[in-house]
C-alpha positions as CSV (number, residue, x, y, z in Angstrom):
1,M,-175.2,-77.0,126.1
2,T,-175.3,-73.2,125.6
3,V,-177.7,-70.3,125.6
4,E,-176.6,-70.2,121.8
5,N,-177.7,-73.6,121.3
6,A,-181.3,-72.6,122.3
7,H,-181.3,-69.3,120.0
8,A,-180.4,-71.7,117.3
9,F,-182.9,-74.1,118.5
10,L,-185.7,-71.2,118.7
11,D,-184.6,-69.7,114.7
12,E,-184.7,-73.5,112.9
13,L,-188.3,-73.6,115.0
14,K,-189.3,-70.7,113.6
15,K,-187.7,-71.1,110.1
16,D,-188.8,-74.8,109.7
17,G,-191.4,-75.5,112.3
18,H,-191.0,-78.7,114.5
19,S,-189.9,-82.1,113.6
20,P,-188.7,-85.4,115.3
21,E,-184.9,-84.3,114.7
22,L,-185.5,-80.6,116.4
23,M,-187.4,-82.2,118.9
24,K,-184.3,-84.3,119.7
25,K,-182.3,-81.4,120.8
26,L,-184.4,-80.5,123.7
27,G,-182.6,-81.5,127.0
28,T,-179.3,-82.2,125.0
29,E,-177.8,-79.2,123.3
30,F,-179.5,-76.9,126.1
31,D,-181.0,-76.9,129.3
32,S,-183.9,-75.3,130.7
33,S,-182.2,-72.2,131.9
34,H,-180.4,-71.7,128.6
35,M,-184.0,-71.8,127.2
36,S,-185.3,-69.3,129.6
37,E,-182.3,-66.9,128.7
38,A,-183.0,-67.1,125.2
39,L,-186.6,-66.5,125.4
40,K,-186.1,-63.9,127.6
41,A,-183.7,-61.9,125.0
42,R,-186.7,-62.6,122.7
43,G,-189.1,-60.4,124.7
44,T,-191.1,-63.5,126.4
45,S,-190.9,-66.9,128.7
46,K,-191.8,-70.4,128.9
47,D,-195.1,-69.0,130.6
48,D,-196.1,-67.1,127.6
49,L,-195.6,-70.1,125.5
50,L,-197.7,-72.4,127.6
51,K,-200.2,-70.0,127.6
52,V,-200.3,-70.2,123.7
53,A,-200.1,-73.8,123.2
54,A,-203.2,-74.0,125.9
55,G,-205.3,-71.6,123.8
56,G,-204.3,-68.1,124.2
57,S,-203.4,-65.9,121.9
58,A,-199.8,-64.9,120.6
59,T,-198.3,-61.6,120.9
60,T,-195.5,-62.2,118.2
61,D,-195.1,-64.4,115.2
62,W,-192.5,-66.3,116.8
63,I,-194.2,-67.4,120.0
64,S,-197.2,-69.0,117.9
65,A,-194.4,-71.5,116.2
66,G,-192.8,-71.8,119.9
67,A,-195.7,-73.0,121.2
68,A,-194.7,-76.4,119.1
69,V,-192.0,-76.7,121.7
70,A,-194.4,-75.9,124.6
71,G,-196.8,-78.5,123.3
72,A,-194.2,-81.0,122.7
73,A,-192.5,-80.9,125.7
74,A,-196.0,-81.2,127.8
75,A,-196.8,-84.0,126.0
76,G,-193.5,-86.1,126.6
77,A,-193.3,-84.9,130.1
């Protein structure tokens, strides 16, 4: 579990969108602190993603793609 895995997850999400295989990586290849650090490095946060997933507006291209993660995580919780 590493921050690098969280970055790779975000890159794949932005490139290909969400998939069941990608979502299986949540919590197995990185944890919440790793994702928080990766998001911070990209200039956003989990709170920003949740706002987009809840119907707010995206401020960057990849945040709108990343909202799928927040939505999937919230639905699975």
